[in-house]
C-alpha positions, -999 to +999 in steps of 0.1 A: +780-017-385+756-016-360+724+011-368+702+028-342+677+001-346+699-023-338+713-006-308+672-002-297+670-035-297+700-046-277+692-018-250+652-033-252+669-065-242+700-057-221+681-035-199+653-060-191+675-090-186+696-071-162+665-058-142+654-099-141+686-109-128+688-083-099+654-098-091+659-134-094+694-129-072+672-110-042+645-133-043+670-163-042+687-147-017+653-142+008+646-178-001+677-192+012+678-173+042+643-185+049+659-221+044+682-216+072+656-198+093+635-233+091+665-253+100+672-229+127+633-227+140+630-268+136+661-272+156+647-247+181+612-268+184+629-301+190+653-286+214+623-271+234+602-302+233+630-322+245+636-304+273+598-302+284+596-336+287+626-341+308+631-341+344+635-311+365+676-308+375+690-283+400+693-251+384+730-240+371+752-227+401+780-204+402+805-228+387+784-231+358+771-199+350+799-191+324+785-219+301+748-208+308+734-197+275+706-193+251+714-223+228+726-248+257+708-236+286+672-219+277+638-238+287+655-264+308+634-281+335+654-267+365+646-262+402+659-242+432+656-251+472+654-221+494+632-191+506+620-160+490+640-129+499+623-098+519+629-079+489+605-059+472+599-077+431+603-062+400+571-062+378+580-062+344+557-055+313+538-087+300+518-094+271+502-129+280+470-149+266+451-136+296+457-101+285+482-075+294+497-069+329+528-075+345+555-106+351+565-108+389+601-112+394+610-122+428+648-126+441+649-161+456+679-169+479+688-205+472+702-228+497+733-229+478+745-192+484+731-176+455+699-156+444+680-160+415+652-142+400+620-160+395+594-150+378+565-158+399+536-156+371+515-130+357+495-104+374+467-080+359+476-045+380+506-034+399+489-038+434+484-074+428+521-080+416+532-058+450+520-085+473+547-105+493+559-139+477+551-171+505+573-171+531+591-203+546+614-228+529+603-240+494+616-258+464+608-239+429+605-255+398+604-239+364+620-233+328+653-215+328+651-185+307+679-161+296+682-124+306+666-100+285+689-068+286+679-030+274+641-033+272+611-042+249+575-029+237+596-005+219+609+010+251+640+006+271+639-001+309+640+028+334+656+013+364+655+049+382+616+049+379+612+012+386+598+005+354+607-026+335+599-036+296+618-065+298+635-090+324+669-075+325+686-097+352+716-079+360+700-042+361+669-054+381+697-069+408+715-039+407+685-020+418+674-041+444+709-045+460+713-085+455+744-100+460+755-126+436+726-131+415+724-158+386+727-145+351+695-162+345+656-164+357+635-190+361+594-188+347+577-210+378+557-237+366+519-233+371+518-252+401+556-242+415+546-220+441+506-225+443+502-201+415+467-191+408+453-213+432+445-187+456+428-153+444+452-127+440+485-149+434+502-147+404+491-172+374+524-192+365+528-216+337+525-192+308+558-196+294+556-192+251+569-229+243+552-233+209+567-211+181+552-205+148+570-222+116+559-204+085+596-204+069+588-232+045+558-214+028+579-181+028+609-201+012+586-217-016+570-176-022+605-161-029+618-190-048+584-188-070+590-152-074+625-157-084+618-181-109+587-157-120+611-129-125+634-151-151+599-163-167+592-126-172+624-113-187+623-143-209+587-133-223+599-100-228+629-102-244+611-129-271+586-101-276+611-076-284+633-097-307+606-115-327+598-080-348+630-087-364+632-121-376+628-126-411 
């Protein structure tokens, strides 16, 4: 018949073992998640590098818009030919290596009969960003980017007040009364519109295309913690069982 001491010893073994198994399962789950994130990040980096090295292609027209998505289309080098619309640009809150300021999102009428928002680049203040875009027929080259709905910087976009914290294409198009507008925008190259070559013009070419990748070190950390949780449980059980031997 089990004694009180036997019951106490069992509790002294079962409880730490159960706690260790919970920790082990949690740490292993986090480690496996980081492994998946590592694979995703490596695929992203390889995909972006390949697209940056490619020659520009015509930006997708209306018949291709349904197929535009983040995996298939983002960071492709594209070009559009046409004119900047005589519509006030949207200034979107930005944080860049040049500091804080705004992206200048200017509507551009493509010769194929649709409008696309072109991110002309970065400006440090609203006054600079309000300057009219270049006139005349132009070919713009840059990177295709996917719309950023809702907002950013922990703030929602305020279309009625013309305050933008993310590049929400549909919302900007509505407030500017644009017609058929592409569901993506284009980050203009540094030389795409003479950006930054003249004082007071937006600085282009600031798209972030290098992504930190620390997922392997994170995964190793979680797996080490998983092993340590089991090792700690084994040591504790050994210490609690040892006095009963002999």
